[in-house]
C-alpha positions in Angstrom: -64.8 -23.2 1.1 -65.8 -19.2 1.5 -67.6 -17.2 -0.7 -65.4 -15.7 -3.7 -64.1 -12.5 -3.0 -64.9 -9.9 -5.5 -63.6 -6.0 -6.1 -65.8 -4.3 -8.7 -63.7 -1.3 -10.5 -65.8 0.9 -13.1 -65.8 4.6 -13.3 -69.5 4.4 -13.3 -71.7 4.2 -9.9 -74.7 2.6 -12.0 -72.4 -0.2 -12.9 -70.6 -0.9 -9.9 -74.6 -0.6 -8.1 -75.9 -3.2 -10.7 -72.7 -5.5 -10.3 -72.9 -5.6 -6.8 -76.8 -6.3 -6.6 -76.3 -9.0 -9.0 -73.1 -10.7 -7.4 -74.5 -10.3 -3.7 -77.3 -12.7 -4.2 -75.3 -15.4 -6.5 -74.7 -17.8 -4.1 -71.1 -18.3 -3.1 -70.1 -14.8 -4.3 -69.5 -11.4 -2.1 -68.5 -7.8 -3.3 -66.2 -6.6 -1.0 -65.2 -3.3 -2.4 -65.5 -0.9 -4.9 -63.2 1.3 -6.8 -63.7 4.1 -9.7 -60.2 4.6 -11.1 -57.5 2.5 -11.6 -55.0 3.7 -9.0 -57.7 2.8 -6.4 -58.5 -0.3 -7.8 -54.8 -1.3 -7.5 -54.6 -0.2 -4.1 -57.5 -1.7 -2.8 -56.4 -5.1 -4.6 -53.0 -4.7 -2.7 -55.0 -4.3 0.6 -57.6 -6.9 0.1 -56.7 -9.4 -1.9 -59.5 -10.4 -3.6 -60.0 -13.7 -5.5 -61.4 -11.6 -8.6 -61.2 -7.9 -9.8 -63.7 -7.1 -12.4 -62.3 -4.6 -14.0 -63.3 -1.4 -16.8 -60.6 -0.5 -18.9 -61.0 3.5 -19.4 -61.2 4.6 -16.0 -59.4 8.3 -14.7 -56.6 8.4 -13.0 -55.0 5.2 -14.3 -56.8 2.9 -17.1 -57.5 -0.6 -16.3 -54.8 -2.3 -18.0 -51.8 -0.4 -16.4 -54.1 -1.1 -12.9 -54.2 -5.1 -13.7 -50.2 -5.1 -14.4 -49.9 -3.3 -11.2 -52.3 -5.8 -8.9 -51.3 -9.5 -10.9 -47.3 -7.9 -10.1 -47.8 -7.7 -6.8 -50.0 -10.9 -6.1 -50.5 -13.1 -9.1 -53.2 -15.4 -6.5 -55.5 -12.4 -7.4 -57.8 -12.9 -11.0 -58.5 -10.0 -13.3 -61.1 -10.0 -15.8 -61.9 -7.3 -17.7 -65.5 -6.4 -18.4 -65.3 -3.5 -21.0 -67.2 -1.8 -24.0 -63.8 -2.0 -26.1 -63.7 -4.9 -28.2 -60.6 -3.5 -30.4 -57.6 -5.6 -30.1 -55.1 -3.5 -28.8 -57.4 -3.3 -26.0 -57.8 -7.0 -25.8 -54.4 -7.7 -26.1 -53.2 -5.1 -23.5 -55.4 -6.7 -21.1 -54.5 -10.1 -21.5 -50.5 -9.3 -21.7 -51.4 -7.2 -18.7 -52.3 -10.1 -16.9 -56.2 -10.9 -17.0 -57.3 -13.9 -16.9 -60.3 -13.1 -18.7 -62.1 -10.9 -21.0 -66.1 -10.2 -21.1 -67.9 -7.1 -23.5 -70.1 -5.0 -21.0 -73.1 -6.2 -23.4 -72.9 -10.0 -22.6 -75.5 -11.5 -19.7 -74.9 -11.4 -16.3 -74.5 -15.7 -16.3 -72.0 -15.3 -18.6 -70.0 -13.0 -15.9 -71.1 -15.8 -13.4 -69.0 -18.3 -15.5 -66.3 -15.9 -16.1 -66.0 -15.4 -12.3 -66.0 -18.9 -11.4 -63.9 -19.8 -14.5 -60.9 -17.5 -13.1 -61.1 -18.4 -9.8 -60.7 -22.2 -11.0 -57.3 -20.7 -12.8 -58.7 -21.4 -16.0 -59.1 -18.3 -18.6 -62.3 -17.4 -19.8 -62.9 -15.0 -23.0 -66.7 -14.5 -24.7 -66.8 -15.8 -28.0 -66.0 -12.4 -29.6 -62.8 -11.7 -28.1 -61.6 -15.4 -28.7 -61.9 -14.4 -32.3 -59.9 -11.0 -32.0 -57.5 -13.5 -30.1 -57.0 -16.1 -32.5 -56.8 -13.2 -35.3 -53.8 -11.8 -33.4 -52.2 -15.3 -34.6 -53.4 -15.7 -38.2 -52.2 -12.7 -41.1 -50.5 -9.5 -40.0 -48.3 -9.4 -37.2 -49.2 -7.9 -34.0 -45.5 -6.5 -33.8 -46.4 -4.2 -36.5 -49.1 -2.5 -34.8 -47.5 0.1 -32.7 -49.7 1.6 -29.2 -50.0 3.6 -26.8 -49.4 0.6 -24.5 -46.1 -0.4 -26.6 -44.7 3.1 -28.0 -44.8 4.3 -23.9 -43.7 3.2 -20.4 -46.1 2.7 -17.8 -45.1 6.1 -15.9 -45.4 7.7 -19.4 -49.1 6.3 -19.9 -50.2 7.2 -16.3 -48.4 10.9 -16.8 -50.3 11.1 -20.7 -53.5 10.3 -19.2 -53.0 12.7 -16.2 -52.3 15.3 -18.7 -55.0 14.6 -20.7 -57.6 14.8 -17.7 -56.5 18.4 -17.0 -54.3 18.4 -14.5 -51.0 20.9 -15.0 -47.8 20.0 -14.4 -47.5 21.1 -10.8 -51.1 19.2 -9.9 -49.4 16.2 -11.4 -46.0 16.0 -9.8 -48.1 17.0 -6.5 -50.8 13.7 -7.2 -47.9 11.6 -8.3 -45.3 12.4 -5.8 -42.6 13.2 -7.7 -40.8 16.8 -8.8 -42.0 19.5 -11.2 -38.7 18.4 -12.8 -39.7 14.7 -13.5 -42.8 15.3 -14.8 -41.4 17.8 -17.5 -38.7 15.1 -18.6 -41.7 12.4 -18.6 -43.6 15.1 -21.0 -41.3 15.9 -23.0 -40.2 11.9 -23.9 -43.9 11.4 -24.2 -43.9 14.1 -27.1 -40.5 13.1 -28.7 -41.7 9.3 -29.0 -45.1 10.4 -30.3 -43.9 13.2 -32.3 -46.2 15.2 -31.0 -45.8 18.8 -30.3 -48.6 20.4 -28.5 -50.8 19.5 -25.5 -54.3 19.6 -27.7 -52.7 17.1 -29.9 -51.4 14.8 -26.9 -55.2 15.2 -25.5 -56.9 14.0 -29.1 -53.7 11.0 -28.8 -55.0 10.2 -25.6 -59.0 9.9 -26.3 -57.9 8.3 -29.3 -56.1 5.8 -27.8 -58.6 5.1 -25.5 -56.5 6.3 -22.1 -59.2 8.3 -21.3 -62.5 9.8 -23.0 -62.6 12.9 -20.6 -65.9 12.1 -19.6 -66.2 13.3 -15.4 
């Protein structure tokens, strides 16, 4: 059996460089590509069919949850591990429901990431202890259905438009970027505002930041 082929998706170069260095010296593993946003991660996963994708959640252009959903839909053999600084239940639930096989926090030791990679490559699920507690709590006490979020209230395309809008693109630029008409983007924007009961771009930006769709870091 050859090396496990790994794709790293994170918008911080120092994180990608560090992970690549550590993974490449680990026996039986190799990094085959890196992505700095969710859209690139989804494209590279389709082109290269890695065994495992290490996926950040808060990335520009397309977030890690929607990228994971797209990757798993196209190729179920690709396993995705979320590696995030977010332990909020919405993000954990979003990643697992999108099809991720593992979820770790960025303060974990590298040895734990190695265990997670080997586990998901063997068709197992790997959750760090803190995350496992969050998942269990979903089924105890309050019903998760009562908590609306950007991942339940909006469609994937609407989330894409909202994220890119919050990151500063104009309607015309978004239309070009997503290869659709300006009228289509205007319709999406109107639907987003109606669904969220938000009536200004500045409020939409605040909402996108609060929901973790964008951090506005460049």
